[in-house]
TIVOSE-610603 format. One line per 3 residues: number of its first residue (from 0); for each residue x, y, z of C-alpha. Coordinates in Angstrom, 1 decimal. Layout:
BEGIN
NUM) X/Y/Z; ... .
END
This chain:
BEGIN
0) -21.4/56.2/-82.7; -22.7/57.2/-79.8; -24.0/61.3/-80.4 .
3) -22.1/61.9/-77.0; -23.1/65.1/-77.1; -26.6/64.8/-76.9 .
6) -27.2/64.1/-73.1; -30.3/61.8/-73.5; -28.7/59.5/-75.9 .
9) -26.4/59.0/-73.5; -28.4/58.9/-70.4; -31.6/58.1/-71.3 .
12) -34.4/60.9/-71.1; -36.0/59.6/-67.9; -36.3/63.0/-65.8 .
15) -35.7/61.0/-62.4; -32.4/59.9/-63.3; -29.4/60.8/-60.8 .
18) -27.4/59.2/-58.3; -28.8/58.1/-55.1; -28.0/59.0/-51.7 .
21) -25.8/56.4/-51.1; -23.3/56.2/-54.1; -23.6/60.4/-53.1 .
24) -22.8/59.8/-49.5; -20.0/56.8/-50.7; -17.9/59.1/-53.0 .
27) -17.7/62.0/-51.0; -16.3/59.7/-47.9; -13.8/58.7/-50.6 .
30) -12.8/62.2/-51.4; -12.3/62.8/-48.2; -10.3/59.5/-47.5 .
33) -8.0/60.6/-50.6; -7.1/63.7/-49.3; -9.9/65.8/-50.7 .
36) -9.1/64.9/-54.3; -10.7/62.1/-56.6; -8.7/60.8/-59.9 .
39) -11.6/62.1/-61.3; -11.2/65.8/-60.0; -7.8/65.6/-61.5 .
42) -9.7/64.3/-65.2; -11.7/66.9/-64.9; -9.3/69.4/-64.6 .
45) -7.3/67.8/-67.1; -10.3/68.8/-69.6; -10.0/72.7/-68.1 .
48) -13.0/72.1/-65.7; -12.4/74.0/-62.5; -14.4/73.6/-59.1 .
51) -14.9/69.7/-59.7; -15.9/69.1/-56.3; -18.8/71.3/-56.7 .
54) -19.6/69.4/-60.0; -18.9/66.0/-58.9; -21.5/64.2/-57.5 .
57) -24.3/65.5/-59.1; -27.2/66.1/-56.6; -30.0/65.4/-59.1 .
60) -30.7/64.8/-62.7; -30.2/68.8/-63.5; -27.2/68.4/-61.7 .
63) -25.9/65.6/-64.2; -27.1/67.3/-67.6; -24.8/70.3/-66.4 .
66) -21.8/68.3/-65.4; -21.9/65.8/-69.2; -22.9/69.9/-70.5 .
69) -19.4/70.8/-69.2; -17.6/67.9/-70.7; -18.8/67.8/-73.7 .
72) -18.7/71.5/-74.6; -14.5/71.4/-73.3; -12.0/72.4/-75.8 .
75) -10.5/68.6/-75.0; -10.2/65.5/-77.8; -13.3/63.3/-78.2 .
78) -11.6/60.3/-76.7; -11.2/62.2/-73.3; -14.5/63.4/-73.3 .
81) -15.7/59.9/-73.7; -13.4/58.4/-71.1; -15.0/60.8/-68.4 .
84) -18.8/60.1/-69.6; -17.8/56.3/-69.4; -16.4/57.4/-65.7 .
87) -20.0/59.2/-64.9; -21.7/55.9/-66.7; -20.1/53.5/-64.2 .
90) -21.9/55.2/-61.4; -25.5/55.7/-62.4; -27.7/52.8/-62.3 .
93) -27.9/50.6/-65.5; -31.4/51.4/-67.1; -30.9/52.1/-70.9 .
96) -27.4/52.5/-71.1; -24.5/50.9/-69.4; -20.8/52.1/-69.6 .
99) -19.7/48.8/-71.7; -22.3/49.3/-74.1; -21.4/53.2/-74.6 .
102) -17.6/52.4/-74.2; -18.7/49.8/-77.3; -21.2/51.8/-79.7 .
105) -18.9/54.9/-79.2; -15.8/52.9/-79.8; -13.9/54.0/-76.7 .
108) -10.6/52.8/-77.1; -9.6/50.1/-75.0; -6.4/51.5/-73.3 .
111) -9.4/54.4/-72.4; -11.6/52.1/-70.9; -9.1/50.5/-69.1 .
114) -7.6/53.6/-67.9; -10.6/54.7/-66.5; -11.9/51.3/-64.9 .
117) -8.6/51.6/-63.0; -9.0/55.0/-62.1; -12.6/54.7/-60.9 .
120) -11.6/51.7/-59.0; -8.8/53.8/-56.7; -11.6/56.3/-56.2 .
123) -13.9/53.6/-54.5; -10.7/52.7/-52.6; -10.3/49.2/-54.5 .
126) -6.5/49.7/-54.5; -5.9/45.6/-55.6; -8.2/46.0/-58.5 .
129) -6.9/49.2/-59.4; -3.6/47.7/-59.7; -4.7/45.2/-62.0 .
132) -6.3/48.0/-64.2; -3.4/50.4/-64.3; -0.2/47.9/-64.9 .
135) -1.7/47.2/-67.9; 1.3/47.0/-70.2; -0.9/48.8/-73.0 .
138) -1.3/52.1/-71.2; 0.7/55.1/-71.2; 1.4/56.5/-67.4 .
141) -0.9/59.1/-66.5; -0.6/60.5/-63.0; 2.2/58.1/-61.8 .
144) 3.5/59.4/-58.9; -0.3/60.8/-57.7; -1.4/56.9/-58.1 .
147) 2.3/55.7/-56.5; 1.4/58.2/-53.3; -2.1/57.0/-53.3 .
150) -1.1/53.5/-53.0; 1.5/54.2/-50.4; -0.6/56.2/-48.2 .
153) -4.0/54.2/-48.5; -3.1/50.7/-49.5; -5.0/48.3/-46.7 .
156) -3.0/47.3/-43.5; -0.1/49.6/-45.0; 0.7/47.0/-47.3 .
159) 3.3/47.9/-49.4; 3.2/45.1/-51.8; 0.8/47.3/-54.4 .
162) 2.6/50.4/-54.0; 6.1/48.3/-55.0; 4.3/46.2/-57.3 .
165) 3.2/49.5/-59.6; 6.5/51.0/-59.4; 8.1/48.5/-60.7 .
168) 5.8/47.5/-63.3; 5.5/51.2/-64.5; 9.0/52.5/-63.5 .
171) 7.5/56.3/-63.0; 10.3/59.0/-62.8; 9.7/60.6/-59.0 .
174) 9.9/64.4/-59.2; 8.1/65.1/-56.1; 9.9/65.7/-52.7 .
177) 6.8/64.8/-51.1; 6.0/61.5/-52.9; 9.7/60.6/-52.6 .
180) 9.4/60.4/-48.8; 6.2/58.4/-48.8; 7.6/56.2/-51.4 .
183) 10.9/55.4/-49.5; 9.7/55.0/-46.2; 7.3/52.1/-47.7 .
186) 10.3/50.9/-49.4; 12.1/50.7/-46.2; 9.0/48.9/-44.4 .
189) 9.4/46.3/-47.2; 13.5/45.7/-47.4; 16.2/48.2/-45.9 .
192) 18.2/46.3/-48.6; 16.4/47.9/-51.2; 15.8/50.7/-50.0 .
195) 19.4/51.1/-49.3; 19.9/50.0/-53.0; 17.3/52.3/-54.3 .
198) 18.7/55.3/-52.1; 21.9/55.0/-54.5; 19.9/55.1/-57.7 .
201) 19.8/59.1/-56.9; 22.2/62.2/-57.1; 25.1/62.3/-54.3 .
204) 22.4/64.9/-52.5; 19.3/62.5/-52.6; 21.6/59.8/-52.3 .
207) 23.1/61.3/-48.6; 19.3/62.3/-47.5; 17.8/58.7/-48.6 .
210) 20.4/57.0/-46.5; 20.0/59.2/-43.5; 16.2/58.3/-43.9 .
213) 16.8/54.8/-44.1; 19.4/54.6/-40.8; 16.9/57.1/-38.8 .
216) 13.6/54.6/-40.2; 15.6/51.5/-38.7; 16.7/53.2/-35.3 .
219) 13.3/54.9/-35.2; 11.3/51.6/-35.4; 9.6/50.2/-32.3 .
222) 11.7/47.6/-30.1; 11.6/43.6/-30.9; 12.5/41.2/-33.2 .
225) 11.5/43.1/-36.5; 14.0/46.3/-35.5; 16.7/43.9/-34.6 .
228) 16.4/42.2/-37.8; 16.4/45.4/-39.6; 19.1/46.6/-37.4 .
231) 21.0/43.5/-38.4; 20.4/43.4/-41.8; 21.6/47.3/-41.9 .
234) 25.2/46.7/-40.4; 25.8/43.8/-42.9; 25.1/46.4/-46.1 .
237) 27.7/46.9/-48.2; 28.8/50.9/-47.9; 31.3/52.1/-49.9 .
240) 33.6/54.7/-48.3; 31.8/57.8/-48.0; 28.5/55.8/-47.3 .
243) 30.4/54.3/-44.2; 31.2/58.2/-43.2; 27.9/59.1/-43.8 .
246) 26.7/56.1/-41.3; 28.8/56.8/-38.7; 28.9/60.7/-38.9 .
249) 25.3/60.9/-38.6; 24.8/58.5/-35.6; 27.7/59.8/-33.6 .
252) 27.2/63.5/-34.0; 24.4/64.0/-36.5; 20.8/64.3/-35.7 .
255) 20.9/60.5/-35.3; 23.2/60.2/-32.4; 19.9/61.1/-29.8 .
258) 18.4/58.2/-31.6; 18.2/54.5/-29.2; 21.1/52.7/-29.9 .
261) 23.1/54.8/-32.3; 26.7/54.0/-31.2; 25.5/50.8/-30.1 .
264) 24.6/50.4/-33.9; 28.1/51.9/-34.9; 30.0/49.6/-33.1 .
267) 28.4/46.4/-34.1; 28.8/47.7/-37.5; 32.9/47.8/-37.1 .
270) 32.6/44.3/-35.5; 30.3/43.1/-38.4; 32.8/44.3/-40.9 .
273) 35.9/43.1/-39.6; 37.3/46.0/-37.8; 37.1/44.5/-33.8 .
276) 40.1/46.7/-32.9; 38.2/49.9/-33.9; 35.3/48.7/-31.9 .
279) 37.1/48.3/-29.2; 38.4/51.7/-29.4; 35.2/53.2/-29.8 .
282) 33.6/51.1/-26.7; 36.0/51.9/-24.6; 33.2/54.8/-22.8 .
285) 30.6/52.0/-23.1; 31.5/50.5/-19.8; 28.6/49.0/-18.1 .
288) 26.4/49.0/-21.3; 24.5/46.4/-22.9; 24.3/45.4/-26.8 .
291) 22.1/43.4/-28.0; 21.7/42.4/-24.2; 25.4/41.7/-23.9 .
294) 27.3/43.3/-21.5; 29.5/45.3/-23.1; 32.9/44.4/-20.7 .
297) 32.4/41.1/-21.9; 31.8/41.3/-25.5; 35.1/43.3/-25.1 .
300) 36.9/40.2/-23.6; 35.4/38.4/-26.3; 37.2/40.5/-28.9 .
303) 40.2/40.6/-27.1; 40.6/37.0/-27.1; 39.7/36.1/-30.4 .
306) 42.1/39.1/-31.6; 44.6/37.2/-29.5; 43.9/34.2/-31.1 .
309) 43.9/35.1/-34.5; 47.7/36.5/-33.8; 49.1/33.4/-32.5 .
312) 47.3/31.4/-35.2; 49.6/34.1/-37.5; 52.6/33.3/-35.4 .
315) 52.3/30.0/-35.8; 51.7/29.9/-39.7; 55.0/32.0/-40.3 .
318) 57.1/30.6/-37.7 .
END
């Protein structure tokens, strides 16, 4: 087994071994991109090692030796120490020792190696590759909320696929309001319907808050086919009585009343759910307004005609 306590046994005796300037600059840029905290920083904190940003990345051979010393003298289990050394070895030029040989010779459990590979990829902003490692079934989720937040905030082109794939695979419990807010917004972007059912999976207070966020999201989106499609999807959702009340109150009396098309959405919801008489009453003061490009007066006449035809049809059947 590698004697990980001995620097030369792990990194070799070359006094010039150190991170090159390109690697250092790359790590510093990535730390700034990740809101000034790498996942390696979190791992150091977990070992009780503070001031991670001053220790990593090491600027010289002596700095590398100091970082190694801080890790091996910590009071953490050997597998945790080996994991951090394995991470560092992935950074340095492979000369006498490689990260893979260290893991093999030091008997680092495979699940620790896979986890560190995933964390290392996250810190290098290689999100798709990181997801392959971090969704490995044998892993015990570590930093799940932080990983979910990172995938939501930093996935390329705001692609919701990666955070949703991580969430549905790991099923983390979200306790942070900040993470919940960011993840729910990501879910709204992916699917209004999925976001709606996700809101229902919480207690009433959070359910109510998320429901209003969903309604706001649909209305706050830029105009166009995407906004129209999300609006149609939302007014077709199977609200229960409480959600129906939340929906109308938010858009008519609440914070959502100033959103573009708020009253139009309420009226269209009434029409979509077969409450045409309520829609006509609600739209009494909307003369001259347009709803989805149609003048309200024309729409009202069409609703009245439809209601009249239905009444006549019922009368014929019962006579």
